[in-house]
Backbone as CSV, one residue per row, in Angstrom:
resi,resn,N_x,N_y,N_z,CA_x,CA_y,CA_z,C_x,C_y,C_z
1,UNK,175.993,29.282,280.161,174.987,29.449,281.077,173.983,29.918,280.341
2,UNK,172.499,29.715,280.771,171.740,29.992,280.084,171.048,31.087,280.048
3,UNK,170.472,31.648,279.394,170.143,33.009,279.120,169.379,33.445,280.386
4,UNK,169.527,34.645,280.633,169.064,35.156,282.159,169.480,34.897,283.209
5,UNK,170.693,34.724,283.243,171.179,33.597,284.412,170.628,32.532,285.193
6,UNK,169.902,31.879,284.435,169.420,30.517,284.377,170.505,29.391,284.705
7,UNK,170.156,28.549,285.397,171.203,27.841,285.508,171.334,26.784,284.139
8,UNK,173.050,26.166,284.047,173.139,25.651,283.187,172.252,24.317,282.883
9,UNK,171.887,23.870,281.554,171.080,22.661,281.517,171.607,21.337,281.973
10,UNK,172.950,21.353,281.935,174.028,20.181,282.192,173.832,20.204,283.635
11,UNK,173.965,21.331,284.522,173.945,21.492,285.893,172.401,20.658,286.537
12,UNK,171.547,21.131,286.192,170.360,20.822,286.256,170.188,19.280,286.780
13,UNK,170.207,18.848,285.522,170.188,16.919,285.949,171.384,16.368,286.620
14,UNK,172.489,17.139,286.639,173.460,15.927,287.668,173.235,16.695,288.963
15,UNK,172.152,17.239,289.299,171.983,17.648,290.697,170.982,16.918,291.244
16,UNK,170.330,16.194,290.482,169.522,15.024,291.067,170.342,13.880,291.232
17,UNK,170.033,13.321,292.459,170.828,12.179,292.993,170.080,10.902,293.172
18,UNK,170.861,9.638,293.458,169.770,8.691,293.240,169.399,8.772,294.937
19,UNK,168.243,8.117,295.438,167.857,8.402,296.657,167.969,7.166,297.552
20,UNK,167.659,5.983,296.706,167.162,4.836,297.126,168.749,4.074,297.583
21,UNK,168.453,3.105,298.678,169.425,2.036,298.928,170.654,2.813,299.743
22,UNK,170.538,3.761,300.508,171.801,4.106,301.179,171.280,4.046,302.584
23,UNK,172.646,4.138,303.270,172.573,3.893,304.755,173.505,4.956,305.411
24,UNK,172.735,5.855,305.972,171.227,6.124,306.384,170.530,6.460,305.267
25,UNK,168.805,6.163,305.366,168.255,6.454,304.260,168.218,8.120,303.635
26,UNK,167.685,8.218,302.790,167.611,9.750,302.042,166.711,10.374,303.423
27,UNK,167.443,11.542,303.585,166.794,12.817,304.190,165.732,13.305,303.865
28,UNK,164.589,13.816,304.448,163.613,14.769,303.626,164.094,15.820,303.026
29,UNK,165.567,16.725,303.647,166.187,17.488,302.703,166.705,17.243,301.376
30,UNK,167.253,15.948,301.471,167.450,15.148,300.124,166.443,14.868,298.983
31,UNK,165.028,14.147,299.527,164.229,14.198,298.707,163.463,15.580,298.156
32,UNK,163.742,16.712,298.900,163.137,17.897,298.812,164.072,18.742,297.224
33,UNK,165.171,18.426,297.825,166.419,19.215,296.846,166.141,18.316,295.517
34,UNK,165.718,17.270,295.307,165.750,16.284,294.204,164.466,16.763,293.222
35,UNK,163.182,16.928,294.139,161.967,17.620,293.789,162.040,18.780,293.326
36,UNK,162.901,19.552,293.941,162.847,21.109,293.277,163.826,21.029,292.199
37,UNK,165.056,20.332,291.658,165.813,20.134,290.473,164.707,19.812,289.702
38,UNK,164.104,18.463,289.751,163.309,17.981,288.767,162.137,19.285,288.488
39,UNK,161.308,19.996,289.051,160.712,20.869,288.963,161.131,22.051,288.033
40,UNK,162.616,22.074,288.182,163.403,23.414,287.597,163.690,22.903,286.203
41,UNK,163.868,21.605,286.051,164.563,21.327,284.969,162.926,21.100,283.814
42,UNK,161.690,20.280,284.607,160.710,20.147,283.632,160.137,21.621,283.300
43,UNK,160.246,22.891,284.317,159.843,24.073,284.002,160.649,25.064,283.313
44,UNK,161.739,24.751,282.989,162.729,25.421,281.996,163.094,26.504,283.254
45,UNK,162.845,26.649,284.335,163.225,27.878,285.087,163.600,27.885,286.562
46,UNK,164.905,28.309,286.780,165.458,28.238,288.196,164.844,28.867,289.259
47,UNK,164.300,29.976,288.776,163.346,30.793,289.609,162.112,31.143,288.758
48,UNK,160.648,30.371,289.274,159.637,31.068,288.772,159.604,32.678,288.919
49,UNK,158.533,33.035,287.896,158.193,34.394,288.381,156.939,34.393,289.252
50,UNK,156.894,35.316,290.103,155.456,35.819,290.972,154.432,34.924,290.520
51,UNK,154.183,35.446,289.397,152.733,34.752,289.003,153.169,33.022,288.977
52,UNK,154.002,32.414,289.181,154.045,31.152,288.533,154.762,30.238,290.001
53,UNK,154.863,31.234,290.976,155.756,30.956,292.232,154.919,29.748,293.252
54,UNK,153.438,29.909,293.323,152.400,29.053,294.051,152.440,27.758,293.033
55,UNK,152.551,27.442,291.810,152.000,26.526,291.213,153.622,25.639,291.325
56,UNK,154.764,26.539,291.156,156.067,25.946,291.444,156.218,25.509,292.826
57,UNK,155.823,25.948,293.741,155.854,25.509,295.179,155.204,24.209,295.558
58,UNK,153.866,24.163,294.867,153.148,22.925,294.800,153.633,21.962,294.397
59,UNK,153.979,21.958,292.956,154.519,20.857,292.722,155.996,20.384,293.219
60,UNK,156.951,21.343,293.680,158.161,20.637,294.476,157.432,19.919,295.625
61,UNK,156.277,20.228,296.305,155.765,19.772,297.496,155.074,18.262,296.861
62,UNK,154.316,18.376,295.921,153.884,17.108,295.358,154.785,16.085,294.882
63,UNK,155.906,16.413,294.249,156.985,15.685,293.903,157.682,15.085,294.939
64,UNK,158.124,15.551,296.119,158.824,15.508,297.103,158.040,14.701,298.087
65,UNK,156.689,14.719,298.053,155.703,13.633,298.809,155.748,12.238,297.939
66,UNK,155.682,12.487,296.523,155.694,11.115,295.901,156.958,10.329,295.876
67,UNK,157.886,11.385,296.104,159.578,10.863,295.829,159.334,9.850,297.211
68,UNK,159.205,10.531,298.298,159.291,9.929,299.674,158.868,8.522,299.432
69,UNK,157.556,8.595,299.060,156.472,7.220,299.038,157.409,6.162,298.168
70,UNK,157.818,6.555,296.921,158.618,5.867,296.215,159.561,5.230,296.916
71,UNK,160.554,6.032,297.358,161.699,5.616,297.992,161.627,4.671,299.020
72,UNK,160.535,4.973,299.927,160.290,4.267,300.892,159.495,2.725,300.529
73,UNK,158.865,2.600,299.581,158.457,1.387,298.945,159.206,0.121,298.438
74,UNK,160.384,1.012,297.719,161.370,0.144,297.057,162.072,-0.868,297.592
75,UNK,162.343,-1.954,297.425,163.059,-2.933,297.907,163.978,-3.507,297.049
76,UNK,165.246,-3.924,297.834,166.219,-4.541,296.911,166.884,-5.515,298.143
77,UNK,167.647,-6.528,297.493,168.302,-7.489,298.023,170.121,-6.859,297.841
78,UNK,170.213,-5.830,297.486,171.427,-4.991,297.380,171.950,-4.575,298.604
79,UNK,173.347,-4.891,299.107,173.498,-4.292,300.480,173.289,-2.562,300.347
80,UNK,173.001,-1.788,301.121,173.165,-0.291,301.125,174.465,0.178,300.778
81,UNK,174.307,1.183,300.147,175.551,2.108,299.435,175.778,2.902,300.738
82,UNK,177.443,3.237,300.253,177.713,4.178,301.668,178.036,5.486,300.608
83,UNK,177.583,6.676,301.279,177.646,7.950,300.624,178.835,8.425,300.401
84,UNK,179.705,8.075,301.091,180.886,8.820,300.820,181.618,8.253,299.959
85,UNK,181.518,6.584,299.634,182.224,5.819,298.511,181.715,6.552,297.173
86,UNK,180.296,6.575,297.270,179.327,7.147,296.132,179.518,8.411,295.493
87,UNK,179.873,9.357,296.590,180.465,10.853,296.359,182.011,10.690,295.805
88,UNK,182.667,9.937,296.342,184.155,9.716,295.925,184.135,9.104,293.931
89,UNK,183.359,8.585,294.014,182.967,8.030,292.629,182.566,9.275,291.760
90,UNK,181.789,9.737,292.149,181.112,11.111,291.628,182.004,12.188,291.542
91,UNK,183.243,12.407,292.137,183.871,13.364,292.040,185.096,12.918,290.609
92,UNK,185.272,11.599,290.575,186.018,10.838,289.834,185.302,10.823,288.221
93,UNK,183.984,10.880,288.238,183.096,11.067,286.936,183.388,12.630,286.588
94,UNK,182.780,13.254,287.388,183.262,14.412,287.336,184.649,15.631,286.588
95,UNK,185.727,14.699,287.147,186.891,14.950,286.729,187.406,14.637,285.503
96,UNK,186.775,13.281,285.187,186.459,12.470,283.630,185.997,13.653,282.471
97,UNK,185.014,14.040,283.220,184.088,14.901,281.917,185.106,16.181,281.693
98,UNK,185.603,16.744,282.498,186.561,18.005,282.902,187.351,17.974,281.858
99,UNK,188.342,16.618,281.220,189.333,16.648,280.955,189.010,16.390,279.209
């Protein structure tokens, strides 16, 4: 765990998930969660001070908006991925890391 109760560095990066090419498409909640994790990582803070809260919130909103634009604009010939199958693969990878 990082100093002062911050999220561990390794947990932040792994919280950002691939959002492209899923059926059903990524929800606004998923896009927002990815934007929040990105801002947390870049800022080095899981919870900003009151003085920085407004800047933090604006950054999350801007990144979520741009992420949605990106994900919606991407094209692929690959078939859409299944969320349950991808989650199962992630659990296997996480279990392997713990060993």
